C-alpha positions as a printed Julia matrix, in Angstrom:
383×3 Matrix{Float64}:
  -0.74  -60.19  58.35
  -0.7   -63.81  59.49
  -3.01  -65.91  57.38
  -5.56  -68.15  59.2
  -4.9   -71.8   59.1
  -7.18  -73.73  56.67
  -8.83  -76.84  58.03
 -10.93  -79.37  56.27
 -12.35  -81.62  58.98
 -15.88  -83.08  59.52
 -17.64  -79.66  59.93
 -16.11  -78.26  56.78
 -16.81  -81.51  54.97
 -20.39  -81.24  55.84
 -20.6   -77.69  54.77
 -18.89  -78.53  51.49
 -21.58  -81.22  50.9
 -24.48  -78.8   51.56
 -22.88  -76.23  49.23
 -22.38  -78.93  46.53
 -26.17  -79.86  46.78
 -26.85  -76.12  46.42
 -24.72  -75.98  43.31
 -26.44  -79.15  41.91
 -29.83  -77.61  42.24
 -28.72  -74.44  40.37
 -26.93  -76.38  37.6
 -29.91  -78.7   37.14
 -32.14  -75.71  36.43
 -29.43  -74.12  34.2
 -29.44  -77.38  32.1
 -33.15  -76.88  31.35
 -33.09  -73.15  30.74
 -32.95  -71.15  27.54
 -31.45  -67.76  26.91
 -33.73  -64.71  27.14
 -33.68  -61.13  26.12
 -32.72  -60.07  29.71
 -29.79  -62.36  29.49
 -28.64  -60.71  26.26
 -29.19  -57.28  27.69
 -27.12  -57.97  30.74
 -24.34  -59.7   28.67
 -24.18  -57.0   26.05
 -24.04  -54.1   28.51
 -21.54  -56.06  30.7
 -19.3   -56.73  27.74
 -19.23  -53.09  26.82
 -18.38  -52.1   30.4
 -15.28  -54.25  30.11
 -14.38  -53.77  26.53
 -15.52  -50.23  25.36
 -17.4   -48.07  27.79
 -18.85  -45.08  25.98
 -17.6   -41.58  26.99
 -20.04  -39.89  24.57
 -22.74  -37.71  25.94
 -22.34  -39.16  29.42
 -23.65  -42.65  28.34
 -21.8   -45.56  29.81
 -22.9   -48.19  27.25
 -25.13  -48.41  24.09
 -27.72  -49.67  26.52
 -27.77  -46.06  28.08
 -26.8   -45.29  31.55
 -27.25  -48.03  34.11
 -29.31  -47.1   37.04
 -29.65  -50.31  38.97
 -25.87  -50.83  39.7
 -23.14  -52.07  37.37
 -21.99  -55.02  39.39
 -24.5   -57.59  37.9
 -23.65  -56.28  34.3
 -19.93  -56.61  34.82
 -20.31  -60.02  36.43
 -22.49  -61.22  33.54
 -20.26  -59.84  30.94
 -16.89  -60.79  32.25
 -16.98  -64.49  31.35
 -18.01  -63.75  27.76
 -15.24  -61.11  27.45
 -12.54  -63.59  28.72
 -14.01  -66.27  26.41
 -13.77  -63.91  23.43
 -10.21  -63.16  24.28
  -9.22  -66.76  24.82
 -10.99  -67.85  21.68
  -9.37  -65.02  19.66
 -12.66  -63.67  18.5
 -12.77  -60.09  17.24
 -13.77  -57.39  19.67
 -16.77  -56.44  17.52
 -18.26  -59.89  17.78
 -21.83  -59.35  19.1
 -23.25  -61.15  22.09
 -26.04  -62.45  19.75
 -23.26  -63.89  17.43
 -21.37  -65.48  20.23
 -24.4   -67.78  20.88
 -23.28  -69.56  17.64
 -19.69  -69.47  18.39
 -19.68  -70.35  22.15
 -21.71  -73.51  22.99
 -21.99  -72.67  26.71
 -23.08  -68.99  26.7
 -25.94  -69.78  29.15
 -23.7   -71.62  31.52
 -21.19  -68.66  31.35
 -23.82  -66.1   32.22
 -25.18  -68.05  35.28
 -21.8   -69.32  36.61
 -20.77  -65.95  38.34
 -24.13  -65.66  40.09
 -23.98  -69.15  41.27
 -20.45  -68.57  42.53
 -21.71  -65.55  44.57
 -24.52  -67.68  45.9
 -22.03  -70.35  47.02
 -19.78  -67.63  48.57
 -22.8   -66.16  50.49
 -23.69  -69.66  51.71
 -20.03  -70.17  52.85
 -20.15  -66.76  54.62
 -23.35  -67.68  56.45
 -21.79  -71.0   57.68
 -18.51  -69.26  58.79
 -20.39  -66.58  60.8
 -22.99  -68.86  62.35
 -20.37  -71.47  63.24
 -18.24  -68.9   64.93
 -21.18  -67.44  66.77
 -23.28  -70.65  67.62
 -21.02  -73.56  67.06
 -21.19  -76.48  64.5
 -24.92  -77.07  65.03
 -25.9   -73.44  64.58
 -23.65  -73.21  61.44
 -25.2   -76.41  59.88
 -28.78  -75.43  60.51
 -28.26  -71.93  58.98
 -26.42  -73.4   55.96
 -28.85  -76.2   55.37
 -31.9   -73.81  55.29
 -29.95  -71.55  52.93
 -28.92  -74.33  50.64
 -32.54  -75.49  50.3
 -33.98  -72.06  49.97
 -35.89  -71.85  46.56
 -35.53  -68.14  46.68
 -31.78  -68.19  47.02
 -31.61  -70.73  44.09
 -33.9   -68.48  42.01
 -31.77  -65.33  42.47
 -28.69  -67.31  41.42
 -30.15  -68.35  38.16
 -30.67  -65.04  36.26
 -28.43  -61.88  35.87
 -29.48  -59.6   38.78
 -27.99  -57.4   41.59
 -30.09  -58.92  44.4
 -27.64  -61.82  45.11
 -24.88  -59.51  44.93
 -26.3   -56.84  47.19
 -27.22  -59.7   49.73
 -23.58  -60.85  49.56
 -22.19  -57.51  49.97
 -24.52  -56.35  52.8
 -23.85  -59.43  54.76
 -20.15  -58.85  54.38
 -20.47  -55.11  55.31
 -22.32  -55.72  58.57
 -20.17  -58.61  59.97
 -16.91  -57.12  58.81
 -17.99  -53.79  60.68
 -18.72  -55.92  63.77
 -15.32  -57.55  63.39
 -13.55  -54.17  62.96
 -15.31  -52.91  66.18
 -13.95  -55.87  68.06
 -10.47  -55.33  66.61
 -10.41  -51.81  67.63
  -9.99  -53.02  71.23
  -6.59  -54.43  70.21
  -3.5   -53.18  68.39
  -4.0   -50.96  65.27
  -2.43  -53.58  63.07
  -5.46  -55.84  63.52
  -7.75  -53.06  62.34
  -6.08  -52.32  58.89
  -7.06  -55.55  57.07
 -10.7   -55.27  58.46
 -10.91  -51.67  57.42
  -9.63  -52.51  53.98
 -12.14  -55.29  53.69
 -15.07  -53.08  54.87
 -14.13  -50.45  52.23
 -14.15  -53.21  49.64
 -17.49  -54.67  50.85
 -19.09  -51.26  50.89
 -17.83  -50.43  47.35
 -19.04  -53.62  45.87
 -22.35  -53.37  47.63
 -22.88  -49.9   46.23
 -22.02  -51.16  42.72
 -24.83  -53.64  43.11
 -27.41  -51.28  44.8
 -26.81  -47.83  46.32
 -29.61  -48.18  48.84
 -28.11  -51.54  50.15
 -24.77  -49.73  50.78
 -26.46  -46.73  52.52
 -28.56  -48.99  54.75
 -25.44  -51.12  55.39
 -23.35  -48.14  56.28
 -25.93  -46.73  58.73
 -26.4   -50.16  60.47
 -22.63  -50.52  60.57
 -22.31  -47.15  62.36
 -24.81  -48.19  65.0
 -23.37  -51.57  65.66
 -19.72  -50.15  65.86
 -20.84  -47.4   68.12
 -22.41  -50.03  70.4
 -19.42  -52.42  70.41
 -16.55  -49.99  70.35
 -16.65  -49.28  74.02
 -13.85  -46.71  74.93
 -12.93  -46.33  71.3
 -16.07  -44.55  70.02
 -14.14  -41.51  68.94
 -12.42  -43.6   66.27
 -15.69  -44.94  64.67
 -16.52  -42.06  62.47
 -13.0   -41.63  61.07
 -12.88  -45.43  60.44
 -16.17  -45.32  58.58
 -15.13  -42.18  56.8
 -12.14  -43.85  55.37
 -14.05  -47.04  54.49
 -16.8   -44.78  52.71
 -14.08  -43.08  50.75
 -12.61  -46.36  49.59
 -15.99  -47.64  48.88
 -16.92  -44.55  46.76
 -13.72  -44.91  44.8
 -14.73  -48.49  43.9
 -18.15  -47.31  42.97
 -16.66  -44.49  40.76
 -14.34  -47.05  39.07
 -17.26  -49.31  38.4
 -18.76  -46.59  36.14
 -15.35  -46.19  34.32
 -14.71  -42.88  36.23
 -17.57  -41.42  34.2
 -19.02  -38.76  36.53
 -22.18  -38.15  34.34
 -22.94  -41.93  34.25
 -22.42  -42.19  37.98
 -24.66  -39.27  38.7
 -27.61  -40.91  36.81
 -27.97  -43.63  39.5
 -28.92  -40.81  41.97
 -31.23  -39.16  39.48
 -33.06  -42.44  38.99
 -34.28  -42.51  42.63
 -32.26  -45.79  43.14
 -31.48  -44.92  46.69
 -35.13  -44.11  47.83
 -36.72  -46.49  50.12
 -40.28  -47.14  51.33
 -41.91  -49.39  53.99
 -43.73  -52.54  52.55
 -44.38  -56.13  53.74
 -45.43  -57.3   50.26
 -42.19  -59.08  49.24
 -41.74  -60.78  52.75
 -45.37  -61.69  52.7
 -45.06  -63.4   49.39
 -41.95  -65.3   50.51
 -43.5   -66.52  53.63
 -46.82  -67.52  51.97
 -45.15  -69.56  49.32
 -45.59  -73.27  49.98
 -42.12  -74.1   48.78
 -40.6   -72.06  51.61
 -42.81  -73.76  54.24
 -39.83  -75.32  56.15
 -38.09  -72.08  56.44
 -41.39  -70.17  57.32
 -41.87  -72.66  60.25
 -38.24  -72.5   61.24
 -38.22  -68.71  61.46
 -41.6   -68.5   63.17
 -40.49  -70.93  65.69
 -37.19  -69.12  66.26
 -39.21  -65.88  66.89
 -41.33  -67.63  69.52
 -38.29  -69.3   71.01
 -36.38  -66.02  71.17
 -39.21  -64.33  73.03
 -39.67  -67.13  75.6
 -36.27  -68.58  75.91
 -34.16  -66.19  77.95
 -30.79  -67.67  77.0
 -31.48  -66.76  73.24
 -31.8   -63.16  73.88
 -28.12  -61.87  73.29
 -26.29  -59.74  70.98
 -25.25  -62.5   68.52
 -28.92  -63.39  68.01
 -30.39  -59.82  68.24
 -28.14  -58.47  65.58
 -29.31  -60.57  62.57
 -32.86  -60.37  63.76
 -32.89  -56.64  63.9
 -31.15  -56.36  60.5
 -33.63  -58.87  58.88
 -36.76  -57.16  60.35
 -35.55  -53.76  59.01
 -34.89  -55.2   55.42
 -38.07  -57.29  55.32
 -40.26  -54.02  55.52
 -38.17  -52.01  52.95
 -39.05  -51.46  49.3
 -37.2   -49.4   46.74
 -39.38  -46.8   44.96
 -37.08  -46.13  42.07
 -35.34  -49.07  40.48
 -37.14  -52.4   41.33
 -35.24  -54.54  43.83
 -35.99  -57.22  46.48
 -34.7   -56.05  49.8
 -36.27  -59.1   51.51
 -33.68  -61.18  49.56
 -30.93  -59.11  51.42
 -32.78  -60.05  54.59
 -32.89  -63.79  54.07
 -29.23  -64.39  55.01
 -29.6   -62.51  58.41
 -32.9   -64.31  59.02
 -31.38  -67.74  58.46
 -28.33  -66.78  60.68
 -30.77  -65.8   63.49
 -32.59  -69.08  63.07
 -29.46  -71.06  63.27
 -28.36  -69.27  66.42
 -31.81  -69.88  68.3
 -32.01  -73.47  67.36
 -28.42  -73.97  68.46
 -29.36  -72.39  71.78
 -32.32  -74.54  72.24
 -30.43  -77.77  71.3
 -28.29  -77.19  74.43
 -31.25  -77.33  76.67
 -32.87  -80.26  78.55
 -35.19  -80.91  75.73
 -32.35  -81.42  73.23
 -33.55  -84.86  71.91
 -37.06  -83.58  71.07
 -35.72  -80.47  69.35
 -33.28  -82.38  67.51
 -35.89  -84.56  65.96
 -38.07  -81.44  65.08
 -35.08  -79.69  63.56
 -34.31  -82.66  61.48
 -38.01  -82.92  60.26
 -37.9   -79.24  59.26
 -34.69  -79.44  57.4
 -35.77  -82.71  55.48
 -39.13  -81.14  54.61
 -37.54  -77.97  53.27
 -35.03  -79.98  51.37
 -37.82  -82.08  49.69
 -39.86  -78.79  48.94
 -36.89  -77.13  47.41
 -35.97  -80.07  45.19
 -39.73  -80.53  44.09
 -39.87  -76.77  43.35
 -37.02  -76.72  40.93
 -39.14  -77.12  37.69
 -41.02  -74.04  38.71
 -37.89  -72.02  38.41
 -37.42  -72.77  34.69
């Protein structure tokens, strides 16, 4: 497999600056936060998953069977496990005791989730730039980096940022695989492996996200794989098998513990606008709300904006915005936000190519500056 050439020119530099600003916002909040009981729960269960998963009576950890996905627990516990090993601390050192032995426990707990937030931002920029050019990528990434909701989910142990990261990867990897199916088989293999990895990691974060992602991937691949549709189901079957193996491994190959995630109704979904309504009604998201609503209007009335590259993230976002899990609490509207911002970047990029470019350029700048200011002002509210 030939590796892509890595460039760091002006577009990459601008994206790096935006991601740095996102990280600065996260770190500022972390600096003013304190450890909570939720932090200790995730850290303790995560450490046990890495160090001593319990095989007794079907329980995975002393916290009991984990029903809302093991990914966040493992992500939260891994830095502390590595810190314990490097520092030479005994394996029976409790997480509560480690707060006296390790001065940066809070930072270690937050860092992995901030990392995945940065990774998701980079993915949004990469996808939007390939689809819509530099301007589309910049607009989508700027809205993401100054989204208080995305900053919030990177500042506490949770599966939402991991599910959002995974689902975004699943769908755009599946689309890339469908395009690659038109060429030689050697181009499909790495994308198929990536799809299996993305499905597996998404499932370890939230089963419902993986199932929805798999169904959407099936639809998009059938649509794009013209002349190769007979290969879609076998491809997805292979990716699903690989993904299930990753999910099984995340439960330490404990079948009883894995079965509990289905018994807990984690995969059940219902229709609800409540989460999306709260996000859009929040004044700290005013710039994003204006940008999204403007994009919807432009998509309807601007004929050149209605094509597959824009319709795909819009359709996914609209579906996720109305979903709600009835078992374990989750926030599917967080999963929708990356797609919504990708769609917004695409529509704005299309309009900036029109004759009214100068007017829309000024309006876009005002929206981005406004949202950046609201994001910074709202940071104390995240403490």
